[in-house]
Every structure is written in structure tokens, then in C-alpha cells.
Backbone as a chain_set.jsonl record, in Angstrom:
{"seq": "MSQASARHILVDTEEQCLQLKQAIENGTDFAQVAKDNSRCPSSRDGGNLGTFGRGQMVREFDEVVFSAPVGVVQGPVKTQFGYHLVEVTSRQD", "coords": {"N": [[-14.309, -34.091, 43.246], [-12.724, -30.812, 42.995], [-12.971, -28.445, 45.242], [-13.713, -25.292, 46.697], [-13.536, -22.638, 49.12], [-14.234, -18.908, 49.306], [-13.528, -15.541, 49.371], [-14.171, -12.297, 48.186], [-14.076, -8.884, 46.366], [-15.699, -6.566, 44.651], [-14.916, -4.108, 42.23], [-15.106, -1.427, 40.152], [-12.617, -0.108, 39.079], [-9.061, -0.707, 38.33], [-7.383, 0.716, 39.546], [-8.759, 1.683, 41.863], [-9.205, -1.116, 42.657], [-6.381, -1.594, 43.562], [-5.567, -0.086, 45.288], [-7.587, -0.489, 47.173], [-6.567, -3.119, 47.801], [-4.228, -2.617, 48.884], [-4.813, -1.191, 51.182], [-6.048, -3.696, 52.82], [-3.441, -5.191, 53.132], [-2.039, -3.552, 54.685], [-3.215, -3.767, 56.928], [-6.511, -3.114, 57.159], [-9.193, -4.897, 57.434], [-10.3, -7.532, 55.602], [-13.344, -8.262, 55.512], [-14.554, -5.607, 56.172], [-13.832, -3.661, 54.372], [-15.058, -5.136, 52.049], [-17.439, -4.892, 52.99], [-17.717, -2.186, 52.66], [-17.076, -1.112, 50.258], [-17.519, -2.97, 47.892], [-19.331, -3.812, 45.012], [-20.908, -6.028, 44.733], [-23.406, -8.314, 45.553], [-22.881, -9.8, 47.727], [-21.029, -8.555, 49.27], [-22.687, -7.717, 51.656], [-21.945, -9.898, 53.272], [-19.595, -9.634, 54.091], [-18.057, -10.187, 51.572], [-18.081, -12.529, 51.262], [-18.292, -15.743, 49.448], [-18.648, -18.105, 49.839], [-18.815, -21.957, 49.416], [-17.771, -23.609, 46.4], [-17.186, -25.456, 43.368], [-14.959, -26.186, 41.12], [-15.204, -24.366, 37.489], [-17.581, -23.263, 38.513], [-17.122, -20.559, 38.958], [-16.836, -17.479, 36.886], [-14.387, -17.916, 34.439], [-11.305, -16.651, 34.407], [-11.889, -16.037, 37.384], [-11.999, -18.294, 38.318], [-9.429, -19.797, 37.639], [-7.499, -18.337, 39.35], [-8.882, -19.036, 41.824], [-8.292, -21.875, 42.02], [-5.684, -22.001, 42.319], [-4.311, -20.339, 43.81], [-2.485, -19.438, 46.773], [-4.056, -20.332, 50.027], [-5.785, -17.798, 51.694], [-3.868, -15.703, 50.942], [-4.26, -12.604, 49.577], [-5.305, -12.1, 46.507], [-5.01, -10.278, 43.412], [-5.06, -7.28, 41.325], [-7.96, -8.98, 39.571], [-9.078, -9.15, 36.489], [-12.284, -9.45, 35.381], [-15.316, -10.156, 33.336], [-17.097, -8.539, 34.71], [-15.848, -6.871, 36.366], [-13.408, -5.711, 38.502], [-11.795, -7.685, 40.761], [-10.507, -8.222, 44.184], [-9.415, -11.441, 45.599], [-9.566, -13.574, 47.699], [-8.89, -16.979, 48.629], [-10.265, -18.885, 51.093], [-10.718, -21.665, 51.776], [-9.523, -24.888, 50.512], [-9.761, -27.629, 49.271], [-8.472, -30.427, 47.396]], "CA": [[-14.067, -33.029, 42.775], [-11.979, -30.005, 43.834], [-13.932, -27.232, 45.873], [-12.775, -24.11, 47.024], [-14.318, -21.319, 49.657], [-13.451, -17.648, 49.042], [-14.541, -14.281, 49.819], [-14.308, -11.194, 47.142], [-14.14, -7.653, 46.725], [-15.63, -6.53, 43.219], [-15.129, -2.32, 42.149], [-15.001, -0.945, 38.781], [-11.64, -0.122, 38.148], [-8.056, -1.278, 38.345], [-6.827, 1.66, 40.475], [-9.613, 1.222, 43.116], [-8.615, -2.258, 43.549], [-4.959, -1.712, 44.045], [-5.763, 0.69, 46.782], [-8.199, -1.349, 48.626], [-5.436, -4.28, 48.231], [-2.857, -1.924, 49.69], [-5.157, -1.156, 52.662], [-5.722, -4.65, 53.426], [-1.922, -5.651, 53.273], [-1.488, -2.597, 55.746], [-4.065, -4.192, 58.01], [-7.375, -3.093, 57.058], [-10.103, -6.283, 57.7], [-10.846, -7.53, 54.193], [-14.433, -7.997, 55.364], [-14.886, -4.565, 56.411], [-13.713, -3.194, 53.27], [-15.782, -5.718, 51.229], [-18.673, -4.224, 52.96], [-18.018, -0.658, 52.574], [-16.924, -1.081, 48.961], [-17.869, -3.823, 47.135], [-20.639, -3.607, 44.759], [-21.226, -7.566, 44.899], [-24.555, -8.304, 46.743], [-21.684, -10.827, 48.681], [-20.467, -7.318, 50.26], [-23.283, -7.918, 53.117], [-21.669, -10.884, 54.068], [-17.745, -9.679, 54.108], [-17.479, -10.645, 50.274], [-17.804, -14.388, 51.265], [-18.974, -16.403, 48.085], [-19.205, -19.51, 50.094], [-18.173, -23.051, 48.719], [-18.042, -24.001, 44.987], [-16.459, -26.323, 42.656], [-14.111, -25.661, 39.975], [-15.911, -24.442, 36.631], [-18.687, -22.632, 38.708], [-17.303, -19.625, 38.592], [-16.141, -17.334, 35.437], [-12.933, -18.672, 33.974], [-10.159, -15.759, 35.255], [-11.853, -16.181, 38.513], [-11.584, -19.953, 38.562], [-8.523, -19.705, 37.804], [-7.247, -17.858, 40.657], [-9.573, -19.653, 43.464], [-7.935, -22.995, 42.528], [-4.194, -22.167, 42.22], [-3.807, -19.235, 44.606], [-2.111, -19.846, 48.16], [-4.931, -20.18, 50.686], [-5.154, -16.923, 52.81], [-3.043, -14.513, 50.361], [-5.053, -11.728, 48.754], [-5.055, -12.115, 44.662], [-5.662, -9.081, 42.587], [-6.516, -7.113, 40.738], [-8.591, -10.001, 38.943], [-9.982, -8.631, 35.87], [-13.516, -10.356, 34.433], [-16.461, -9.176, 32.648], [-17.963, -7.754, 36.004], [-15.13, -5.778, 36.863], [-11.932, -6.029, 38.829], [-11.64, -8.526, 41.965], [-9.749, -8.669, 44.962], [-9.707, -12.575, 46.091], [-8.785, -14.393, 48.783], [-9.037, -18.433, 48.933], [-10.204, -19.242, 52.646], [-10.051, -22.666, 51.734], [-9.408, -25.582, 49.193], [-9.999, -28.898, 49.011], [-8.534, -30.952, 46.217]], "C": [[-13.556, -31.764, 43.636], [-13.124, -28.71, 44.22], [-13.027, -26.293, 47.062], [-13.858, -23.223, 48.12], [-13.408, -20.116, 49.281], [-14.587, -16.722, 49.181], [-13.628, -13.114, 48.427], [-14.679, -9.777, 47.201], [-14.418, -7.324, 44.944], [-15.714, -4.629, 42.988], [-14.814, -2.631, 40.784], [-13.592, -0.646, 38.338], [-10.622, -0.633, 38.905], [-7.248, -0.429, 39.594], [-7.672, 1.482, 41.863], [-8.926, -0.046, 43.641], [-7.648, -2.284, 44.016], [-4.856, -0.945, 45.353], [-6.384, -0.081, 47.564], [-6.95, -2.693, 48.976], [-4.447, -3.708, 49.056], [-3.638, -1.716, 50.906], [-5.295, -2.384, 53.325], [-4.558, -5.258, 53.501], [-1.545, -4.515, 54.505], [-2.43, -2.588, 56.927], [-5.562, -4.032, 58.229], [-8.195, -4.47, 56.842], [-10.872, -6.367, 56.423], [-12.601, -7.444, 54.48], [-15.307, -6.916, 55.534], [-14.527, -3.58, 55.156], [-14.528, -3.874, 51.937], [-17.078, -4.645, 51.543], [-19.228, -2.796, 52.619], [-17.516, -0.234, 50.911], [-17.151, -1.659, 47.864], [-19.233, -3.99, 46.256], [-21.103, -4.832, 44.271], [-22.472, -7.44, 45.619], [-23.615, -9.067, 47.976], [-21.428, -9.968, 49.692], [-21.019, -7.444, 51.686], [-22.436, -8.794, 53.878], [-20.036, -10.956, 54.077], [-17.308, -9.908, 52.77], [-17.446, -12.181, 50.451], [-18.908, -14.664, 50.355], [-19.355, -18.073, 48.515], [-18.627, -20.865, 49.328], [-18.562, -23.302, 47.489], [-17.239, -24.656, 44.403], [-16.05, -25.505, 41.728], [-14.985, -25.777, 38.616], [-17.325, -23.938, 36.852], [-18.606, -21.283, 38.505], [-16.653, -19.145, 37.214], [-14.661, -17.782, 35.607], [-11.68, -17.941, 34.866], [-10.567, -16.076, 36.751], [-11.529, -17.457, 39.282], [-10.381, -20.142, 38.906], [-7.593, -19.194, 38.838], [-7.571, -18.762, 41.656], [-8.728, -20.973, 43.341], [-6.465, -23.053, 42.11], [-3.359, -21.422, 43.353], [-3.513, -19.955, 45.807], [-3.583, -19.435, 49.291], [-4.502, -18.717, 51.669], [-4.624, -15.936, 52.36], [-4.447, -13.728, 49.122], [-4.858, -11.596, 47.41], [-5.896, -10.836, 44.183], [-4.576, -8.15, 42.348], [-6.424, -8.365, 39.384], [-9.647, -9.459, 37.782], [-11.235, -10.141, 35.221], [-14.546, -9.441, 33.834], [-17.214, -8.681, 33.702], [-17.264, -6.835, 36.354], [-14.065, -6.003, 37.262], [-12.08, -6.463, 40.455], [-10.101, -8.537, 42.439], [-10.125, -10.277, 45.528], [-9.01, -13.136, 46.896], [-9.361, -15.61, 49.271], [-8.966, -18.527, 50.441], [-10.027, -20.66, 52.93], [-10.359, -23.538, 50.707], [-8.98, -27.179, 49.427], [-9.917, -29.875, 47.224], [-8.703, -32.542, 45.917]], "O": [[-13.893, -31.652, 44.814], [-13.937, -28.222, 43.436], [-12.132, -26.526, 47.874], [-15.047, -23.222, 47.801], [-12.208, -20.191, 49.013], [-15.813, -16.83, 49.157], [-12.531, -13.394, 47.944], [-15.534, -9.421, 48.011], [-13.622, -7.695, 44.081], [-16.56, -3.977, 43.599], [-14.396, -3.691, 40.319], [-13.337, -0.936, 37.169], [-10.893, -1.041, 40.034], [-6.588, -1.011, 40.455], [-7.081, 1.127, 42.883], [-8.274, -0.132, 44.681], [-7.591, -2.962, 45.041], [-4.119, -1.237, 46.295], [-5.878, -0.424, 48.632], [-6.581, -3.077, 50.085], [-3.87, -4.383, 49.908], [-3.031, -2.14, 51.89], [-4.758, -2.429, 54.432], [-4.724, -6.245, 54.218], [-0.62, -4.839, 55.251], [-2.488, -1.678, 57.754], [-6.07, -4.586, 59.204], [-7.736, -5.181, 55.948], [-11.799, -5.621, 56.106], [-13.231, -6.655, 53.775], [-16.499, -6.967, 55.232], [-15.215, -2.559, 55.152], [-14.626, -3.222, 50.898], [-17.587, -3.855, 50.748], [-20.353, -2.342, 52.409], [-17.634, 0.918, 50.494], [-17.036, -1.033, 46.81], [-20.239, -4.317, 46.885], [-21.793, -4.733, 43.256], [-22.618, -6.438, 46.319], [-23.814, -8.745, 49.147], [-21.518, -10.324, 50.867], [-20.322, -7.355, 52.697], [-22.179, -8.524, 55.052], [-19.356, -11.982, 54.072], [-16.085, -9.851, 52.645], [-16.763, -12.913, 49.735], [-20.029, -14.156, 50.336], [-20.0, -18.926, 47.905], [-17.801, -20.561, 48.469], [-19.779, -23.25, 47.313], [-16.146, -24.524, 44.954], [-16.518, -24.399, 41.457], [-15.505, -26.863, 38.361], [-18.19, -23.994, 35.977], [-19.55, -20.653, 38.028], [-16.073, -19.932, 36.465], [-13.994, -17.942, 36.629], [-11.157, -18.506, 35.827], [-9.619, -16.399, 37.466], [-11.019, -17.641, 40.388], [-10.019, -20.522, 40.019], [-6.744, -20.042, 39.115], [-6.689, -19.276, 42.343], [-8.334, -21.388, 44.431], [-6.033, -24.08, 41.586], [-2.221, -21.682, 43.744], [-4.121, -21.002, 46.027], [-4.047, -18.294, 49.282], [-3.413, -18.504, 52.203], [-4.679, -14.967, 53.117], [-5.184, -14.208, 48.261], [-4.009, -10.74, 47.159], [-7.044, -10.5, 44.473], [-3.483, -8.133, 42.916], [-5.51, -8.639, 38.606], [-10.846, -9.336, 38.033], [-11.019, -11.287, 34.826], [-14.552, -8.211, 33.874], [-18.316, -8.321, 33.286], [-17.843, -5.811, 36.717], [-13.385, -6.615, 36.439], [-12.443, -5.635, 41.29], [-9.046, -8.7, 41.825], [-11.28, -10.35, 45.947], [-7.785, -13.186, 46.785], [-10.201, -15.567, 50.169], [-7.919, -18.323, 51.055], [-9.425, -21.058, 53.927], [-11.287, -23.251, 49.95], [-7.873, -27.621, 49.735], [-10.748, -29.981, 46.322], [-8.752, -32.95, 44.757]]}, "num_chains": 1, "name": "protein.A"}
């Protein structure tokens, strides 16, 4: 079964998500941005979600995690929870 590890940042607006993505692309540390901005409890751990299998996350999130290149920040990804920036940190198919 496919497994992936990822980290994410969850915010309320697409605009904020885009601003944070730009900051990360300009060199700001992903984990620090997560700690300072994400409204998910994972923010305490820099947005780290640990390892999970296909189908364990909401569909929109799952599709990104199991198709995006490892180490490249993706987003905004809209789900029922808000807007996410997602970085796959590892994946095993």
C-alpha cells in the first residue's frame, strides 16, 4: 500500500495561502511559517502530519500528496477545512 509523509499549513483564505507560499519560495522556513500561521494542531510540529496511507486524508489533500513531486510545495489546495499548502516529504509506492 502507498504511504506518504507530508507537512502542511492550513489557513482560511486563498489569498493568505498564496502569500505564505511566496514567502516559502523566497526562502522562509516552511516549519516556521506553519508554526506562525497554520490553524491546524500540527502547526506545533511545523505542520508535520507524519506517515499515512492513501485514502486516510480528505480526497483533495490525498490526490496532491500521492501525485506531487517530493519536496515541492503545492497549493493552495482547497478542502472543507480551508486552504492548504502541502509539501510531500517522502513517499513509497
